[in-house]
C-alpha positions, -999 to 999 in steps of 0.1 A, spaced: -445 88 91 -438 110 119 -401 123 114 -399 161 104 -397 169 70 -368 187 74 -348 155 84 -361 139 54 -350 162 34 -316 161 49 -314 122 45 -323 129 6 -304 152 4 -271 127 9 -286 102 -12 -289 128 -41 -267 105 -67 -280 72 -50 -305 68 -79 -315 30 -68 -324 43 -34 -341 74 -47 -368 51 -68 -375 34 -34 -380 63 -19 -403 75 -39 -425 46 -31 -420 49 4 -444 81 14 -461 110 -2 -436 126 22 -403 114 5 -422 113 -27 -414 153 -37 -380 155 -24 -370 123 -43 -383 133 -74 -360 166 -70 -328 147 -73 -343 118 -93 -351 137 -123 -326 169 -119 -298 152 -147 -314 125 -173 -298 109 -200 -322 89 -227 -315 66 -255 -278 50 -260 -252 54 -232 -226 74 -248 -200 81 -217 -177 100 -236 -207 127 -245 -230 129 -213 -222 143 -180 -214 113 -156 -238 111 -127 -271 111 -153 -300 91 -142 -296 64 -174 -331 58 -192 -317 34 -218 -341 5 -239 -362 17 -262 -396 5 -240 -379 24 -211 -374 56 -230 -411 52 -250 -424 52 -212 -403 79 -196 -411 95 -225 -452 93 -224 -447 101 -184 -430 133 -188 -450 146 -218 -491 134 -205 -490 112 -173 -471 138 -150 -460 170 -168 -448 184 -137 -417 162 -140 -407 183 -166 -404 211 -141 -372 190 -117 -348 187 -150 -320 205 -152 -296 186 -173 -312 165 -205 -293 144 -227 -310 125 -256 -288 101 -277 -293 80 -309 -322 57 -297 -311 23 -308 -283 -2 -311 -259 8 -342 -224 11 -357 -212 43 -370 -210 26 -402 -239 7 -409 -270 15 -423 -301 33 -398 -333 46 -398 -342 80 -382 -357 79 -349 -400 72 -357 -421 103 -361 -438 96 -329 -410 89 -311 -398 130 -320 -429 147 -315 -430 127 -275 -395 143 -274 -406 174 -287 -430 176 -260 -410 168 -234 -387 191 -241 -413 223 -241 -422 216 -209 -388 218 -196 -388 251 -187 -358 249 -159 -333 235 -184 -300 245 -179 -279 219 -201 -291 201 -228 -269 174 -252 -286 163 -284 -261 137 -298 -262 115 -330 -298 124 -339 -306 121 -377 -334 149 -380 -343 182 -379 -331 201 -348 -355 229 -355 -384 200 -354 -362 187 -320 -366 220 -297 -397 240 -315 -418 260 -293 -391 254 -263 -388 283 -241 -356 276 -217 -327 293 -215 -294 269 -214 -263 275 -200 -247 246 -218 -255 233 -252 -238 200 -269 -245 192 -303 -231 162 -322 -248 161 -355 -254 125 -373 -242 135 -410 -253 105 -430 -268 93 -467 -299 92 -454 -299 130 -445 -278 160 -437 -287 186 -411 -295 223 -418 -262 239 -404 -284 273 -399 -305 258 -377 -276 257 -355 -264 286 -357 -303 300 -353 -306 283 -318 -274 289 -306 -277 328 -312 -312 327 -292 -301 316 -266 -284 347 -246 -272 329 -213 -256 303 -231 -215 300 -218 -208 270 -227 -209 251 -264 -200 221 -277 -202 213 -319 -184 178 -328 -190 164 -361 -188 126 -356 -187 120 -389 -163 148 -400 -160 167 -432 -198 175 -441 -200 206 -423 -165 218 -434 -146 248 -415 -157 268 -447 -190 267 -443 -197 268 -408 -178 304 -411 -200 314 -438 -228 308 -411 -222 339 -393 -225 375 -398 -196 401 -395 -212 417 -366 -220 377 -347 -205 373 -314 -210 350 -287 -194 370 -259 -212 354 -236 -195 320 -245 -171 310 -214 -163 275 -226 -160 263 -261 -154 226 -271 -155 208 -302 -133 190 -334 -102 213 -349 -126 226 -376 -157 235 -356 -135 255 -326 -119 271 -357 -147 282 -372 -165 295 -338 -136 312 -319 -134 344 -341 -168 351 -323 -161 347 -284 -134 347 -264 -134 322 -239 -115 310 -209 -122 276 -213 -110 257 -246 -112 218 -256 -101 208 -289 -109 169 -302 -79 166 -332 -57 191 -317 -29 177 -340 -49 192 -365 -58 228 -351 -41 258 -363 -21 269 -330 2 295 -344 -23 319 -364 -25 355 -348 -58 350 -338 -52 318 -322 -23 338 -305 -44 363 -291 -76 342 -283 -48 318 -263 -40 352 -239 -69 350 -220 -78 311 -218 -75 293 -180 -83 256 -187 -73 241 -222 -83 206 -226 -65 187 -264 -73 157 -275 -47 138 -299 -66 111 -323 -33 100 -334 -19 66 -329 16 79 -324 48 80 -297 49 116 -300 33 132 -273 8 161 -283 21 190 -265 53 189 -287 37 206 -311 33 236 -289 62 258 -294 80 280 -273 54 314 -290 21 290 -283 30 285 -244 40 319 -243 1 330 -251 -8 304 -225 9 320 -193 -28 327 -175 -29 289 -184 -39 268 -148 -57 238 -159 -44 218 -188 -62 188 -196 -40 162 -220 -59 134 -238 -36 111 -259 -29 74 -268 9 80 -260 16 80 -222 52 74 -224 65 88 -190 100 95 -203 99 122 -225 104 160 -213 72 168 -203 58 207 -220 37 207 -192 64 218 -169 67 252 -185 33 266 -172 45 290 -145 6 290 -132 -3 261 -140 -28 243 -109 -41 217 -127 -27 186 -146 -49 159 -163 -40 127 -182 -67 107 -199 -76 86 -228 -92 102 -257 -120 77 -273 -118 51 -240 -126 16 -261 -126 -3 -232 -92 -23 -233 -72 3 -252 -62 19 -220 -28 11 -222 -11 -2 -191 14 22 -180 -17 52 -175 -4 49 -137 23 73 -133 55 63 -111 56 86 -80 88 99 -94 74 115 -122 41 135 -102 73 145 -76 88 161 -109 54 180 -116 51 194 -81 90 205 -77 91 221 -110 53 238 -109 53 260 -77 16 267 -80 1 231 -94 -23 219 -64 -32 185 -83 -26 155 -107 -49 132 -126 -42 106 -141 -70 79 -160 -65 41 -154 -95 24 -164 -125 35 -191 -157 59 -182 -184 36 -188 -198 21 -152 -196 34 -116 -156 23 -112 -134 53 -101 -113 55 -129 -90 84 -120 -58 88 -96 -55 118 -82 -21 127 -64 -19 157 -45 13 180 -34 2 172 5 -1 136 2 17 121 -32 2 85 -23 -32 82 -52 -63 86 -41 -89 70 -66 -115 91 -72 -145 88 -101 -150 109 -134 -176 135 -119 -142 152 -102 -122 155 -135 -158 166 -153 -162 193 -127 -125 204 -137 -119 197 -171 -152 186 -191 -132 161 -220 -160 177 -244 
């Protein structure tokens, strides 16, 4: 190929989110191969697709055969590929029901996974989701320094993951800025157990974003002072305690999930005292099954709000209600009441797939603009 390398690199940069195109470019010539790999392997998700946990836009390796092929390629055939990986998500690798009997991933697969992770020297974002095995075994010998860690322990009768492994790993990451802990089975890692994990001198002062179920957030919040907070099951969160009140004063991004199927909007739980603590709030994201556009919206009381997002919490396909798309009159009310507001996002379809699933309204153009989930994730990750 006679094109200058700079032209090739620029072309590949503009195709960096088109994974099929990148795969084809890898086969064109060696001039395209190296640059295409940089983007093809930058964000990878291995295992069962779980759109509500994974960062959107990851290169998905889904079937069991492809998973083993990929892990073998990274660990044995071409270890240099691992240096390109910046974001890596590993999910339970087989189809399953949350309530059905399950088996652990086999030992050889977990050894391959550990070998790959040890080679990922430049890894910054790691998600370990629903894996019924020891966290310490997965990350043993790894030297990366993360800025984001998402952990969803799968606790079942097969065996519970030691809480101490989670604590030791989190406290060993000095550059960690974003942390998610969500118990999908709930109740085994109790809030009390989590609080007992940490010594009095433990501080996670570097954390900027904390995300998780209500009990996990309540247990970890005393250790840090995040500016961004995501709470799942927010209907159970103790907003009115003195400690939470103090922490809310620094919050600029708040995402609340309400899992109850009620007609009462989640924000009605936030009384005047809580709202007065959130005067620095700039981004408010509400994920709720209740989307009645006729209720008086307390979000109108945040004077510094710049972005408002409404989405559906657990994204079970056809359960997204028909009334998700707002009327332009309701959007006008937001912009009229909030002088700093710049954008309003409303989800209108599920996240799975490549379809644009949010409508964006701006002060300059109230006509809805269809945008994909990546745009919203960059502003306020739902988990």
